[in-house]
N, C-alpha and C positions, 0 to 999 in steps of 0.2 A: 401540524405545527401549531402550538398554542400562541395566543395573541401576546403573551408576555415575553416570548422569545424573539430575538432579532431574526429577520428573514435571512436565509442562506443566499448569498450572492455568488453568481457564477459568470463565466465568460466562455466562449466557444471558439476554437480554432479548427477549421476544416476547409479544405479547398473545394468542397462541393456545396453550392448554395442550398441545395435541397436538404442536405444533412444538417447544415447550420440552422436553417429555418425550422426543420422538423424537431430538432433538439430544443430550440428556443421555445417553440409552441408547447411542447410537452413539459418542459421545465417550468414554464409560467403556470401551466395548468396544475402542476404539482406543488405550486406555492413558492417556487424559487424566484429570485429577482435576477434577470439576465442583464448585466451591465452593458455588454456589447458582444459582438462577434466579428471575426475576420478570417481571411484565407491564409494568414501567416501570423507567426508570433510577433514579428516586427510591426506588422500593420495593426495588430491588436493593441500592443503597448503604446502606439502612437495615438490611439483613440481613448484609452482608459484614463480616468482621472484618479483612480485609487485601485489598489489590488482587490480583486474579487476573492472570496474565500476558496473557491475551486475553479480551475480552468479545465474544461473538457477539451482534450487535445488529440487530434488524429496523429497516427504514428508517422505516416509518409505524406509529405506536402509537396506541392508542385514547384515551390520556390527553391528546391534543392537543399534545404536545411536538413540537419541530422536530428534524430530523436534526442540524442544526448545534449546537443547544444540548445535545443528548444526547451527541454525540461530544465536544464541548468539555468537558463535565462529567466524562466518563469519562477523557479524556486528562489532565485536571488532577488526577484522583484517582490517576493513576499506572499506568494500564493501556493496553494497545494495544487498538484497536477494529477488528473485522472486520464489515463489513456483510453480513448474510444476508437477502436480500429478493427479491421478484419483480422489483424494479428497473424498474418501469414509469414512473418519473418521473426523467428525467435531471437536472432541476434539483435535486431532493432528493439524488441521488447526488453531484452536484458540491458541494452544501453540505457533505455529510458528508466528502468528500475534502479540501475546503479546510480543514476544522477538524482534520484529522489522522488520519482513518480510514486504515487500512493498505490497504484494498482492498475489493472487492465479490465475493461469490459468489452467483449467482442460485439461488433455491430450486428451479428446474426442473432443475438439474444433479444428477448423482449425488452423494450425500452424501460420498463419498470425496474429492471436490474440496474440500469444506468442511474436512475434517479435515487435508488436506495444507496448505491455506491457513492453518489455525490453527498448524500446526507451523512454517511459514515465518515467519509473523508473530511467533511467540514467540521465534524465533531472529534477529529483526531483519532479515529479508529482505523487501524490498518486494514486494507482490503485484501482478501484472500480468495479471489475468484479461481475457478478451475484453470483458466488460461494463465494467470499469474503463477500459480503453483507449478504448472507444467514448465513455464519458463525457468523458474528457480531450479526445478529438478534437472534441467538440462544444462545448467551452468554451475560448476563447482565453486565459482567465486562467491556464490551466495551461501555456501555452507559455512556454518559457524566453527567447524573443526573443534568440537569439544574433546577434552581429554577423557580417558576411560573413567576416571574418578568423577569428573564433572558430570558426565552423562549418567553415571550410576546415581549420583545425588539428585540431579534434576528430574530424572524419571520417577523416582520415589516421591519427590516433592510435588511434581505436576500431577501425580496420581491422586493427590488429596491429603497426603500425610503432612503433619506439621513439622517445623524445623526440629523440634524436640524428638519427635518420633523417628525422623530420618537419622538423627544423630545416634539414637539408641540402636536402631536397626543396623547401622554401619560401624558402630563402636567409634564414633567420632565426637568431637566436641560440637556444641551448638554453633560456636563461633566459626569453626572450620566448615560446617555445612553451609552457613550463610555466605562465607567467602567463596565457596565453589559456585553457589547460585549467582552471586554478584558477578563473578568472572564469566559465567555462561551468558548472562544478560548483556554484559559488555561486548562479548564476542558477536552476539546476534546484532547488537546495535551497530558495530563496526562494518557489518556487511549489509546495512540498510534494512534490517528486519527487527526493529525494536521490540522489546518485551517489557511491558509495564506491570504485569501481574501474573498470577499463577495460571489463569486460563489462557493467556497469550503464550506462555511458555509451553503449555500443552499443545497448542496449535502449531507452534514451531517444530516441536518434536514429531508431530503427526505429518507435517509437510515434508520433513526430511526422512520419513520412513523409519523413525527411531522409536516409535511408541506404538504398541499394539498388545493384544492379549498375550502373545508369546514373548513380549519384551519387558513386561512389568516385573 
């Protein structure tokens, strides 16, 4: 992190002291500023003076709160949420993702993955870990449900073709091609999987098993 950039601020919610202290120490060593940590979302918000850029949140907490309510509360508070958990319950993962969690990092992974995910989340980049993709794959509510024509258009566009080239290939107007792409982006956004550019559109297609050598 360069000296000209503002430091990334985080907070940690986990009901195990050892996990909170371990993440705190590692995050500080990685150059992040840890505003505070607590064993519940309620306790954390009572201590914070301002929203951190990212909250690292355990999926299951001892206070009986649900992942959905915890993520929703934190998102409404104005922070991004990154799930850091053993991820043994896909339903809970899906609840968290539906409420706006940026992604999931499994506790079994090297902690460097967590700190990289924090950096990406803080910079507005969607996280696509293996665990997150697996959760999406097992929940059809995360599917964008593109029409046959939308899928045809976005696969060509995501493969690297220009709007003009896609229009020529499919005998469509450039305006119609753009309209199909915009609709596809809107559909992904509505299921909590935003697409801001061509590369992210390609990632979404790959996640959904809709893009490969035999599909181009």
